[in-house]
Structures are given as structure tokens and as C-alpha cells.
Backbone as a chain_set.jsonl record, in Angstrom:
{"seq": "MFCPKCGTQNDDSAAFCKNCGNALNIQATNETQPQSQPQPAPTQTPPVQAKTSDNSKIYKILSYIGILWLIGLLVNPEKNDPKVRFHVGQGIILTITGVALNIVGGILSAIIKAIFGVYYWGYYAGLSTTGSVLNALVWLAISGLLIALMVIGIVNAVKGVEKPLPVVGKFAFYK", "coords": {"N": [[145.325, 108.671, 134.868], [142.58, 107.572, 135.949], [139.428, 108.19, 136.36], [137.837, 106.587, 139.109], [134.968, 106.295, 139.766], [133.928, 107.255, 136.992], [135.095, 106.605, 134.961], [136.467, 108.587, 132.944], [139.198, 109.64, 131.747], [141.662, 111.46, 133.377], [143.959, 114.126, 134.411], [147.264, 113.144, 135.505], [147.994, 114.708, 138.231], [145.428, 115.905, 138.94], [143.504, 116.682, 141.613], [140.536, 116.156, 141.601], [137.783, 114.418, 139.59], [137.443, 115.288, 135.844], [135.308, 114.931, 134.73], [132.717, 113.751, 136.861], [133.302, 115.078, 138.941], [134.405, 113.729, 141.548], [136.249, 112.736, 144.071], [139.632, 111.958, 143.392], [142.663, 109.74, 143.665], [144.074, 111.266, 146.314], [146.074, 110.616, 147.426], [147.958, 110.054, 145.745], [148.971, 112.014, 144.464], [150.397, 113.474, 145.933], [152.758, 111.89, 147.008], [154.286, 112.773, 144.657], [154.954, 115.037, 145.164], [156.811, 117.647, 146.875], [158.012, 117.168, 150.497], [158.123, 119.42, 151.864], [156.725, 121.389, 150.857], [153.403, 123.119, 152.355], [150.819, 121.624, 151.96], [148.087, 122.413, 149.458], [144.723, 123.316, 150.462], [142.445, 120.564, 148.919], [139.757, 122.006, 146.69], [136.535, 121.349, 145.997], [134.198, 121.324, 143.132], [131.162, 121.436, 141.988], [130.213, 119.022, 139.981], [129.31, 119.71, 136.834], [126.563, 119.482, 135.48], [124.823, 119.055, 132.259], [122.288, 120.146, 130.575], [119.542, 119.267, 130.089], [116.484, 119.395, 127.625], [112.716, 119.698, 128.526], [110.496, 118.462, 126.906], [108.22, 117.493, 126.844], [106.147, 118.833, 127.781], [105.157, 120.524, 125.365], [104.905, 118.049, 123.479], [102.743, 117.117, 124.816], [100.468, 119.394, 124.564], [100.614, 119.794, 121.649], [99.044, 117.26, 121.375], [96.462, 117.47, 121.149], [95.898, 118.982, 118.612], [94.619, 118.49, 115.835], [95.964, 115.958, 114.154], [98.409, 115.786, 114.715], [99.079, 114.868, 117.988], [100.749, 112.706, 116.936], [103.447, 113.106, 116.801], [103.896, 112.482, 119.654], [103.297, 110.052, 120.09], [105.061, 108.846, 119.025], [107.566, 110.304, 119.038], [111.13, 109.301, 120.871], [112.403, 110.241, 124.034], [109.975, 110.344, 124.646], [107.398, 108.801, 124.39], [107.048, 107.168, 125.834], [106.511, 108.255, 128.255], [104.13, 108.557, 131.394], [102.657, 110.337, 131.197], [102.789, 111.789, 128.892], [101.669, 109.886, 127.283], [99.031, 110.04, 127.725], [97.783, 111.926, 127.893], [98.154, 111.704, 124.618], [96.266, 109.413, 124.144], [94.03, 110.902, 124.931], [93.923, 112.586, 122.77], [93.74, 111.395, 120.892], [90.918, 109.985, 121.043], [89.723, 112.304, 120.547], [89.941, 113.606, 118.229], [89.018, 110.839, 116.807], [86.061, 111.751, 117.948], [86.128, 114.198, 116.606], [85.768, 113.403, 113.558], [83.802, 111.534, 113.875], [81.785, 113.509, 114.659], [81.987, 115.211, 111.975], [80.745, 113.176, 110.419], [78.183, 113.236, 111.035], [77.494, 116.009, 111.158], [77.476, 116.109, 107.995], [75.41, 114.564, 106.934], [73.324, 115.498, 108.674], [73.621, 117.815, 107.253], [72.792, 117.163, 104.851], [70.221, 116.377, 104.802], [68.8, 118.936, 105.416], [69.293, 120.314, 103.152], [67.519, 118.505, 101.418], [65.184, 118.822, 102.757], [64.948, 121.793, 103.12], [65.887, 122.673, 100.395], [66.133, 124.505, 97.073], [64.332, 124.175, 94.198], [64.684, 124.881, 90.556], [63.378, 124.171, 87.964], [63.804, 121.199, 88.207], [66.091, 121.895, 88.703], [68.571, 122.13, 91.244], [69.613, 124.58, 93.344], [70.578, 126.135, 95.51], [70.081, 126.419, 99.039], [67.196, 127.933, 100.986], [67.046, 130.769, 103.075], [66.122, 129.725, 105.192], [67.125, 127.19, 105.523], [69.47, 127.878, 105.191], [70.738, 129.008, 107.849], [69.96, 127.071, 109.318], [71.766, 124.801, 108.449], [74.121, 126.324, 109.047], [74.45, 126.842, 111.223], [74.243, 123.751, 112.159], [76.6, 123.562, 111.54], [78.737, 125.367, 113.029], [77.741, 124.714, 115.862], [78.785, 122.038, 115.518], [81.479, 122.837, 115.356], [81.757, 124.382, 117.585], [82.321, 122.399, 119.868], [84.211, 120.718, 119.245], [86.232, 122.356, 119.275], [86.222, 123.62, 122.097], [86.823, 121.225, 123.444], [89.07, 120.931, 122.328], [90.612, 123.474, 123.755], [89.989, 122.588, 126.114], [91.622, 120.752, 126.434], [94.057, 121.369, 126.181], [94.618, 123.156, 127.741], [94.41, 121.5, 130.047], [97.213, 120.313, 129.734], [98.991, 122.114, 129.759], [98.959, 122.674, 132.512], [99.705, 120.863, 133.337], [97.977, 118.593, 134.299], [96.446, 115.39, 134.739], [93.08, 115.069, 133.686], [90.921, 113.141, 132.565], [88.831, 114.282, 129.12], [85.63, 115.855, 128.693], [83.094, 114.19, 128.718], [83.717, 112.522, 125.952], [86.372, 111.862, 126.939], [86.685, 109.676, 128.773], [86.451, 107.042, 127.219], [88.894, 107.108, 125.822], [91.648, 104.568, 124.549], [94.219, 104.316, 124.37], [97.133, 104.821, 126.736]], "CA": [[144.777, 108.523, 135.982], [141.094, 106.956, 135.486], [138.575, 107.355, 138.076], [137.267, 105.055, 139.354], [133.577, 106.345, 139.196], [132.87, 107.277, 135.789], [136.141, 105.978, 134.011], [136.991, 109.082, 132.346], [140.522, 109.677, 132.088], [142.121, 112.488, 133.881], [145.426, 114.134, 134.681], [147.738, 112.263, 136.961], [148.154, 115.707, 139.251], [144.296, 115.862, 139.432], [142.412, 115.936, 142.945], [139.026, 115.938, 141.299], [137.647, 114.416, 137.751], [136.839, 116.534, 135.37], [133.558, 114.817, 134.356], [131.874, 113.62, 137.395], [133.446, 115.91, 140.763], [134.246, 112.604, 142.049], [137.765, 113.083, 144.819], [140.594, 111.449, 142.757], [143.273, 109.692, 144.477], [144.496, 112.255, 146.53], [147.787, 110.459, 147.841], [149.457, 110.059, 144.478], [149.772, 113.17, 143.506], [150.677, 113.961, 147.488], [153.642, 111.701, 147.083], [155.2, 113.288, 143.412], [155.106, 116.272, 146.03], [158.307, 117.218, 148.083], [156.869, 116.878, 151.667], [158.227, 120.561, 152.607], [155.51, 122.637, 150.92], [152.359, 123.032, 152.79], [149.341, 121.137, 150.728], [146.754, 123.341, 149.719], [143.337, 122.502, 150.928], [141.897, 120.93, 148.02], [138.459, 122.135, 146.354], [135.81, 120.642, 144.959], [133.417, 122.527, 142.817], [129.747, 120.589, 141.949], [130.012, 118.813, 138.5], [128.639, 120.278, 135.435], [125.391, 118.649, 134.64], [124.131, 118.929, 131.008], [120.641, 120.968, 130.735], [117.944, 118.768, 129.595], [115.143, 120.383, 127.491], [111.66, 119.082, 128.783], [109.748, 119.032, 125.543], [107.452, 116.699, 127.604], [104.933, 119.623, 127.768], [105.157, 120.008, 123.917], [104.193, 116.932, 122.956], [101.36, 117.242, 125.593], [99.926, 120.379, 123.732], [100.785, 119.295, 120.031], [98.21, 116.126, 120.995], [95.192, 118.167, 120.888], [95.377, 120.107, 117.602], [94.131, 117.371, 114.521], [96.447, 114.599, 114.491], [99.346, 115.712, 115.836], [99.481, 113.317, 118.758], [101.205, 111.176, 116.423], [104.811, 113.39, 117.269], [103.93, 112.049, 120.723], [102.974, 108.666, 120.086], [106.264, 108.264, 117.757], [109.375, 110.494, 119.683], [111.334, 108.902, 122.178], [111.84, 109.036, 125.286], [108.805, 110.863, 125.598], [106.072, 107.867, 124.052], [107.198, 106.131, 127.288], [106.591, 108.797, 129.495], [102.818, 108.333, 130.714], [101.735, 111.848, 131.443], [102.55, 112.132, 127.364], [100.648, 108.94, 126.641], [97.413, 110.269, 128.475], [97.456, 113.236, 126.384], [97.938, 111.558, 123.374], [95.212, 109.163, 124.676], [93.052, 112.435, 124.98], [94.244, 113.393, 121.395], [93.39, 110.454, 119.904], [89.831, 109.873, 121.319], [89.444, 113.747, 120.156], [90.231, 113.167, 116.857], [88.177, 109.961, 116.264], [84.963, 112.288, 117.87], [85.896, 114.646, 115.076], [85.446, 112.605, 112.516], [82.147, 111.24, 113.891], [80.718, 114.702, 114.407], [81.464, 115.742, 110.518], [79.841, 112.775, 109.168], [76.942, 113.173, 111.609], [77.572, 117.044, 110.247], [77.545, 116.039, 106.802], [74.636, 113.333, 107.329], [72.455, 116.719, 108.702], [73.545, 118.371, 106.514], [72.105, 116.479, 103.6], [68.619, 116.632, 105.488], [68.734, 120.036, 105.644], [69.35, 120.253, 101.856], [66.363, 118.163, 100.632], [63.887, 119.386, 103.35], [65.044, 123.417, 102.609], [66.67, 122.998, 99.26], [65.189, 125.366, 96.29], [64.859, 123.443, 92.725], [64.254, 125.451, 89.614], [62.83, 123.172, 86.705], [63.961, 120.316, 88.834], [67.636, 121.418, 89.415], [69.397, 122.146, 92.474], [69.589, 126.292, 93.055], [70.881, 126.118, 96.725], [69.216, 126.62, 100.002], [66.731, 128.464, 101.324], [67.548, 131.173, 103.904], [66.241, 128.834, 106.309], [68.128, 126.079, 105.445], [71.196, 128.013, 105.099], [70.477, 129.302, 108.617], [70.298, 125.571, 109.802], [73.046, 124.508, 107.979], [74.819, 127.37, 109.58], [73.79, 126.722, 113.085], [74.648, 122.693, 112.846], [78.786, 123.361, 111.522], [78.986, 125.943, 113.732], [77.646, 123.551, 116.908], [80.022, 121.052, 115.824], [83.205, 123.234, 115.514], [82.473, 124.876, 118.763], [82.215, 121.649, 120.542], [85.509, 120.383, 118.773], [87.224, 123.455, 119.669], [86.062, 124.369, 123.156], [87.39, 120.312, 123.801], [90.458, 121.006, 122.147], [90.841, 123.991, 124.342], [90.201, 122.633, 127.28], [92.557, 119.194, 126.795], [95.352, 122.266, 126.225], [95.242, 123.477, 129.343], [94.969, 120.893, 131.001], [98.242, 120.044, 129.399], [99.928, 123.354, 129.921], [98.88, 122.606, 133.848], [100.167, 119.17, 134.155], [96.802, 117.8, 135.534], [95.816, 114.396, 134.074], [91.856, 114.89, 133.62], [89.827, 113.285, 130.977], [88.005, 115.509, 128.422], [84.229, 115.567, 129.199], [82.005, 113.622, 128.277], [84.449, 111.34, 125.273], [87.574, 111.704, 127.153], [86.402, 108.386, 129.186], [86.448, 105.954, 126.387], [90.245, 106.753, 125.347], [92.19, 103.645, 124.691], [95.829, 104.55, 124.491], [96.725, 104.878, 128.106]], "C": [[143.31, 108.652, 135.465], [140.16, 107.17, 136.883], [137.902, 106.571, 137.885], [135.227, 104.849, 139.364], [132.954, 106.269, 137.785], [133.617, 106.605, 134.761], [136.872, 107.254, 132.958], [138.514, 109.432, 132.552], [141.079, 111.507, 132.377], [143.924, 112.517, 134.172], [145.876, 113.432, 135.361], [147.799, 113.442, 138.034], [146.763, 116.118, 139.33], [143.706, 115.728, 140.366], [141.06, 115.64, 142.389], [138.531, 115.337, 139.522], [136.721, 115.245, 137.546], [135.445, 116.956, 134.906], [132.818, 114.829, 135.631], [132.393, 114.637, 138.472], [133.993, 114.747, 141.374], [136.335, 112.768, 142.464], [138.407, 111.49, 143.907], [141.513, 110.438, 144.022], [144.694, 110.227, 145.112], [146.351, 111.861, 146.888], [148.781, 110.175, 146.927], [149.83, 110.734, 144.037], [150.664, 113.974, 145.192], [152.133, 113.521, 147.307], [154.495, 111.851, 145.766], [155.223, 114.615, 143.576], [156.113, 116.397, 146.681], [157.256, 117.709, 149.18], [157.031, 118.446, 152.708], [157.399, 121.739, 153.126], [154.066, 122.156, 151.515], [151.369, 122.688, 151.239], [148.132, 122.127, 150.673], [145.654, 122.379, 149.668], [142.483, 122.216, 149.212], [139.932, 121.482, 148.047], [137.664, 122.139, 145.375], [134.697, 121.304, 144.602], [132.596, 120.641, 142.085], [130.251, 120.68, 140.3], [129.292, 119.543, 137.357], [127.451, 119.217, 134.956], [124.657, 119.451, 133.585], [122.458, 119.268, 131.459], [120.437, 120.007, 129.894], [116.78, 119.827, 129.214], [114.353, 119.555, 127.822], [110.764, 119.227, 127.538], [108.607, 117.935, 125.691], [106.114, 117.447, 126.938], [104.278, 119.627, 125.953], [104.423, 119.428, 123.42], [102.454, 116.892, 123.316], [100.252, 118.1, 124.837], [99.475, 120.072, 122.425], [99.245, 118.205, 120.378], [96.743, 116.233, 120.537], [94.643, 119.062, 119.61], [95.948, 118.948, 116.632], [95.033, 116.418, 115.255], [97.996, 114.437, 114.874], [100.228, 115.381, 116.939], [100.464, 112.358, 117.97], [102.539, 111.535, 116.438], [104.738, 112.674, 118.437], [103.948, 110.593, 120.524], [104.411, 108.082, 119.182], [107.809, 108.61, 118.599], [109.508, 109.78, 120.751], [111.891, 109.783, 123.08], [110.137, 109.126, 125.461], [106.951, 109.696, 125.059], [106.468, 107.026, 125.09], [106.587, 106.753, 128.958], [104.732, 108.859, 129.731], [102.058, 109.37, 130.941], [101.758, 112.256, 130.048], [101.809, 110.774, 126.896], [99.396, 108.969, 126.785], [96.993, 111.427, 127.885], [97.283, 112.808, 125.269], [96.822, 110.622, 123.336], [94.14, 109.685, 124.251], [92.744, 112.763, 123.164], [93.487, 112.481, 120.512], [91.717, 110.165, 119.843], [88.873, 111.233, 120.408], [89.213, 113.616, 118.816], [89.326, 112.431, 116.109], [86.705, 110.843, 116.935], [85.242, 113.359, 116.575], [85.202, 114.681, 114.008], [84.009, 112.064, 112.29], [81.371, 112.083, 113.631], [80.707, 115.184, 113.06], [80.862, 114.488, 109.832], [78.922, 113.015, 110.065], [76.609, 114.713, 110.957], [76.705, 116.64, 108.9], [76.048, 115.272, 106.264], [72.723, 114.589, 107.343], [72.549, 117.856, 107.617], [72.715, 118.43, 104.861], [70.48, 116.653, 103.602], [68.081, 117.556, 105.027], [68.638, 120.595, 104.218], [68.27, 119.605, 101.102], [65.188, 118.67, 101.288], [64.184, 120.866, 102.462], [65.18, 123.616, 101.284], [65.755, 123.841, 98.372], [65.702, 124.898, 94.881], [64.103, 124.687, 91.961], [64.479, 124.366, 88.634], [63.596, 121.998, 86.963], [65.967, 120.54, 88.709], [67.705, 122.526, 91.041], [69.632, 123.647, 92.421], [70.169, 126.764, 94.58], [69.923, 126.195, 98.149], [68.708, 127.833, 100.354], [66.99, 129.276, 102.621], [67.36, 130.594, 105.614], [67.098, 127.936, 106.486], [69.558, 126.446, 105.19], [71.683, 128.348, 106.435], [70.715, 127.962, 109.624], [71.537, 125.51, 109.77], [74.114, 125.33, 108.768], [75.384, 127.039, 111.079], [74.651, 125.163, 113.628], [76.595, 122.588, 112.756], [79.099, 124.302, 112.962], [78.704, 125.194, 115.573], [78.884, 122.424, 117.017], [81.682, 122.029, 115.911], [83.145, 124.029, 116.825], [82.708, 123.985, 119.676], [84.014, 121.188, 120.404], [86.527, 121.772, 119.364], [87.292, 124.008, 121.324], [86.744, 122.215, 123.832], [88.699, 120.121, 123.601], [91.373, 122.144, 123.334], [91.604, 123.754, 126.22], [91.584, 120.9, 127.469], [93.865, 119.979, 127.037], [95.776, 122.753, 127.376], [95.648, 122.763, 130.32], [96.378, 120.103, 130.645], [99.042, 120.843, 129.397], [99.744, 122.866, 131.606], [99.542, 121.737, 134.637], [99.384, 118.632, 134.536], [96.321, 116.672, 134.195], [94.365, 114.567, 133.858], [91.732, 114.779, 132.112], [88.76, 114.6, 130.451], [86.513, 115.086, 128.469], [83.765, 115.191, 128.251], [82.538, 111.91, 126.853], [85.818, 111.177, 125.812], [88.263, 110.283, 128.406], [87.049, 106.742, 128.407], [88.163, 106.227, 125.439], [90.57, 105.577, 125.835], [93.385, 103.328, 124.57], [96.245, 105.125, 125.375], [98.56, 105.036, 128.544]], "O": [[142.893, 109.564, 134.75], [140.16, 106.596, 137.971], [137.433, 105.964, 136.922], [134.493, 103.89, 139.126], [131.98, 105.621, 137.401], [133.057, 106.079, 133.799], [137.785, 106.896, 132.213], [138.922, 109.462, 133.714], [140.854, 112.478, 131.654], [144.779, 111.632, 134.18], [145.083, 112.825, 136.082], [147.557, 112.895, 139.11], [146.797, 117.09, 140.084], [143.121, 114.646, 140.413], [140.493, 114.681, 142.913], [138.946, 115.852, 138.484], [135.799, 115.76, 138.18], [134.78, 117.978, 134.737], [132.158, 115.858, 135.775], [131.381, 115.12, 138.981], [134.01, 115.254, 142.496], [137.292, 112.858, 141.695], [137.872, 110.385, 143.818], [141.081, 110.404, 145.174], [145.85, 109.946, 144.796], [147.387, 112.499, 146.7], [149.995, 110.063, 147.092], [150.793, 110.674, 143.273], [151.416, 114.949, 145.192], [152.953, 114.436, 147.384], [155.453, 111.081, 145.69], [155.42, 115.405, 142.654], [156.556, 115.375, 147.205], [156.195, 118.317, 149.039], [156.454, 118.685, 153.769], [157.207, 122.437, 154.122], [153.601, 121.047, 151.249], [151.266, 123.181, 150.116], [147.421, 122.511, 151.601], [145.538, 121.257, 149.175], [142.051, 123.108, 148.482], [139.125, 121.388, 148.972], [137.79, 122.642, 144.259], [134.077, 121.903, 145.48], [133.027, 119.511, 141.857], [130.539, 121.652, 139.602], [128.22, 119.891, 137.851], [127.596, 118.303, 134.145], [123.952, 120.406, 133.911], [121.732, 118.798, 132.335], [121.178, 119.889, 128.918], [116.269, 120.7, 129.916], [114.76, 118.409, 127.636], [110.349, 120.362, 127.304], [108.09, 117.508, 124.659], [105.344, 117.045, 126.066], [103.336, 118.997, 125.471], [103.387, 119.85, 122.906], [101.442, 116.744, 122.63], [99.2, 117.549, 124.514], [98.299, 120.056, 122.061], [98.317, 118.388, 119.59], [96.057, 115.471, 119.855], [93.558, 119.628, 119.481], [97.104, 118.536, 116.541], [95.003, 116.108, 116.445], [98.622, 113.43, 115.205], [101.452, 115.467, 117.034], [100.875, 111.312, 118.472], [103.26, 110.583, 116.142], [105.727, 111.941, 118.465], [104.939, 110.027, 120.986], [104.564, 106.917, 118.815], [108.762, 107.858, 118.804], [108.597, 109.507, 121.533], [111.72, 110.761, 122.352], [109.341, 108.407, 126.066], [105.786, 109.933, 125.379], [105.965, 105.905, 125.008], [106.356, 106.254, 130.059], [103.986, 109.095, 128.781], [100.83, 109.308, 130.884], [100.874, 113.053, 129.734], [101.309, 110.92, 125.781], [98.617, 108.207, 126.214], [95.872, 111.713, 127.465], [96.351, 113.295, 124.63], [96.123, 110.891, 122.359], [93.374, 109.205, 123.416], [91.708, 113.057, 122.568], [92.753, 112.811, 119.58], [91.188, 110.111, 118.732], [87.78, 111.154, 119.847], [88.055, 113.515, 118.413], [88.809, 112.861, 115.078], [85.828, 110.502, 116.141], [84.513, 113.263, 115.588], [84.384, 115.48, 113.553], [83.289, 112.042, 111.292], [80.458, 111.988, 112.811], [79.623, 115.624, 112.678], [80.455, 114.654, 108.683], [78.16, 113.021, 109.099], [75.587, 114.796, 110.275], [75.493, 116.825, 108.791], [75.68, 115.514, 105.114], [71.696, 114.594, 106.665], [71.645, 118.611, 107.259], [72.288, 119.314, 104.12], [69.736, 116.968, 102.674], [67.076, 117.459, 104.324], [67.774, 121.465, 104.105], [68.023, 120.152, 100.027], [64.207, 118.967, 100.608], [63.729, 121.037, 101.331], [64.683, 124.64, 100.816], [64.602, 123.975, 98.781], [66.831, 125.034, 94.41], [63.201, 125.354, 92.467], [65.542, 123.761, 88.493], [64.184, 121.59, 85.961], [66.831, 119.664, 88.655], [66.961, 123.358, 91.56], [69.888, 124.037, 91.282], [70.154, 127.986, 94.73], [68.759, 125.875, 97.909], [69.402, 128.837, 100.191], [67.215, 128.492, 103.543], [67.968, 130.808, 106.663], [67.799, 127.843, 107.494], [70.527, 125.705, 105.027], [72.887, 128.152, 106.601], [71.546, 127.925, 110.531], [72.346, 125.923, 110.601], [75.094, 124.663, 109.098], [76.454, 127.045, 111.689], [75.319, 125.022, 114.652], [77.451, 121.989, 113.406], [79.717, 123.779, 113.888], [79.629, 125.28, 116.381], [79.595, 122.056, 117.952], [82.715, 121.719, 116.505], [84.215, 124.405, 117.303], [83.373, 124.462, 120.596], [84.848, 121.326, 121.298], [87.639, 121.615, 119.868], [88.23, 124.688, 121.74], [87.122, 122.284, 125.002], [89.443, 119.434, 124.301], [92.496, 121.853, 123.746], [92.517, 124.121, 126.96], [92.098, 120.341, 128.438], [94.705, 119.565, 127.836], [96.892, 122.794, 127.893], [96.559, 122.909, 131.135], [96.622, 119.169, 131.409], [100.128, 120.437, 128.985], [100.888, 122.629, 131.994], [99.861, 121.674, 135.825], [99.774, 117.844, 135.397], [95.966, 116.991, 133.061], [94.2, 113.35, 133.766], [92.022, 115.439, 131.113], [88.171, 115.479, 131.08], [86.257, 113.9, 128.263], [83.878, 115.623, 127.104], [82.026, 110.791, 126.807], [86.528, 110.369, 125.214], [89.4, 109.977, 128.765], [87.729, 105.808, 128.832], [88.453, 105.504, 124.486], [90.232, 105.186, 126.952], [93.738, 102.151, 124.639], [95.933, 106.31, 125.264], [98.907, 105.134, 129.721]]}, "num_chains": 1, "name": "protein.A"}
């Protein structure tokens, strides 16, 4: 006997579908049994549903770590989830911001090297103490800013909040 709801083949004596739990044609089972015996009341068991894993939170978190936003961008079906798309867009703009800030940091380091560089007999020997401290402060500020934005994005992803990153989040073009 086939289930009229899901089409699964069941035993002819089955009262309920083994796949979806739908009540089958009970009269067909009653005709095969003698009428003198009392009929037990059928007990309906709820259908067993497959447990689906929700990986979207993982993809949201990965969106803020380097270029791992590519995973959320390319994996089905999460790439069509609007919440994953939002966090992937924030991750893309964070990566672009990181590249831009590293270029600015490189330019500032070159300027610091030109101003505070120590030269012996025409050869560059390194940075003075002041230049070294300034160079370290530039890279510390850039790294600190990027890490702070990354942590804010990860916290938002864990909480399930779709809040743009400060300053740069409003420029996200992938939504």
C-alpha cells in the first residue's frame, strides 16, 4: 500500500505511513481481519524528523576572519540566506578596509623611514628610536582597529544581530 501523502510504500497491514506518519486506509486493514475480534485503537506516533544542522552561524562568524567570507559566499544553501549574505557583505568590506589600511601603513612607514632613518656612509642602517616607536604605533593602531572591527562583527554574528560595522559597514555592497 502506498501512502497518499508522501508516496512511500508501506505494508498492507500498516495503519500509518512509516515515513510521514499519515493515517493510511484503515478500512482496508479492517476487512482482512475477522469482525469477531475487537479492533485495537490505532496509536499514532509522530513522524521522526531529520535533525538539520544550522551551519549559518558558523558562516556568519567566518565572514569576519580574513577572506574566509568566501566560504559563506560559495556554500549552498547558506549563500542564499539573507542573514549570511549580510555578514558576508560586512566581511568583504572589512577585508577591503584591511587592505587599504595596510597600504596607508606602508606609505606612513616609508615616510617615517625617510624622516627618521639613520644612514652611515650613504647606506641605510635602520630607524632611530623615535622612528621605531612611531612605526610601531602606526602598525599597532592599524592592527587594533582591524581587530576591533572583527570582534564587533563576530559578536554581532553570534548574537544574530544584523548591525553594520562602525564607520565602514555602511559601505557594504553585497547584501
